[in-house]
C-alpha positions in Angstrom: 15.8 -81.4 177.8 13.9 -78.7 179.8 14.3 -76.3 176.9 12.8 -78.8 174.5 9.8 -79.4 176.8 9.3 -75.7 177.2 9.4 -75.2 173.5 6.9 -78.0 173.0 4.5 -76.5 175.5 4.9 -73.1 173.8 4.1 -74.6 170.4 1.0 -76.4 171.8 -0.3 -73.2 173.5 0.3 -71.2 170.2 -1.5 -73.9 168.1 -4.4 -73.9 170.5 -4.8 -70.1 170.4 -4.4 -70.1 166.6 -7.0 -72.8 166.2 -9.6 -70.9 168.3 -9.0 -67.7 166.3 -9.2 -69.6 163.1 -12.6 -71.2 164.1 -14.0 -67.8 165.1 -12.9 -66.3 161.8 -14.5 -69.2 159.9 -17.8 -68.7 161.7 -17.7 -65.0 160.9 -17.0 -65.7 157.3 -19.9 -68.2 157.0 -22.2 -65.7 158.7 -21.2 -62.9 156.3 -21.6 -65.2 153.3 -25.0 -66.3 154.4 -26.1 -62.7 155.1 -24.9 -61.5 151.7 -26.5 -64.3 149.8 -29.7 -64.1 151.9 -30.0 -60.4 151.1 -29.5 -61.2 147.4 -32.3 -63.8 147.4 -34.6 -61.5 149.5 -34.1 -58.7 146.9 -34.9 -61.0 144.0 -38.2 -62.1 145.7 -39.1 -58.5 146.6 -38.4 -57.4 143.0 -40.7 -60.2 141.7 -43.5 -59.2 144.0 -43.3 -55.5 142.9 -43.0 -56.3 139.2 -46.0 -56.5 136.9 -47.8 -59.7 136.2 -45.8 -61.7 133.6 -42.4 -61.0 135.2 -40.2 -64.1 134.9 -36.6 -64.5 135.9 -34.2 -67.5 136.2 -31.6 -67.5 139.0 -29.0 -70.0 139.8 -28.4 -71.0 143.5 -25.0 -72.6 144.0 -24.6 -75.9 145.8 -22.2 -74.2 148.2 -21.0 -70.8 149.1 -17.2 -70.6 148.7 -16.9 -74.2 149.7 -19.3 -74.1 152.7 -22.4 -76.3 152.5 -25.7 -74.6 153.3 -29.5 -75.3 153.2 -32.4 -73.1 152.2 -35.8 -73.2 153.8 -38.8 -71.1 152.8 -41.4 -71.2 155.5 -44.4 -68.9 155.2 -42.8 -65.5 154.5 -39.4 -66.3 156.0 -36.4 -67.5 154.0 -33.8 -69.3 156.2 -30.2 -69.9 155.2 -28.8 -72.6 157.4 -25.1 -73.4 157.9 -23.9 -75.9 160.4 -23.4 -73.2 163.1 -26.3 -70.8 162.5 -29.6 -70.3 160.8 -30.2 -66.7 159.4 -33.8 -65.6 158.7 -34.9 -63.1 156.1 -38.4 -61.7 155.6 -39.7 -62.2 152.1 -43.0 -61.8 150.3 -45.4 -64.7 150.4 -44.5 -67.1 147.6 -45.7 -70.4 146.3 -43.1 -73.1 145.8 -39.6 -73.6 147.2 -36.1 -72.5 146.3 -33.7 -75.3 145.4 -30.0 -75.4 144.7 -29.4 -75.1 140.9 -31.8 -73.3 138.5 -34.8 -71.6 139.9 -37.6 -69.8 138.0 -39.3 -66.9 139.8 -42.6 -65.8 138.2 -45.2 -63.1 139.0 -48.5 -64.5 137.7 -51.6 -62.4 138.5 -49.6 -60.8 141.4 -48.8 -64.1 142.9 -45.1 -65.1 143.2 -44.4 -68.6 142.1 -41.1 -70.4 142.5 -40.4 -73.3 140.1 -44.1 -73.8 139.2 
């Protein structure tokens, strides 16, 4: 009986440690995904700001990143990608409009960047 109890305690300790490691890895994965996608969007907006007037491009923003839900906020010249655990900011050029999940049109009209206008 004592051996069974010791075995059960060992299993519980192992599961607790594994759960904590799994949660840490999950947070790291979300952060890496958010950073990668944020840099992609930042690059798209910078490219549009440096292009000639008349530039137009359609990009598709997924509804989740590898199964993780996220939100996008564009406040002044800062793009924020928000997961449940963290919000990651990216500096972007001044733009008019908002990014939304799904299809987005980025336009440079008279050296002004317009999103979905």
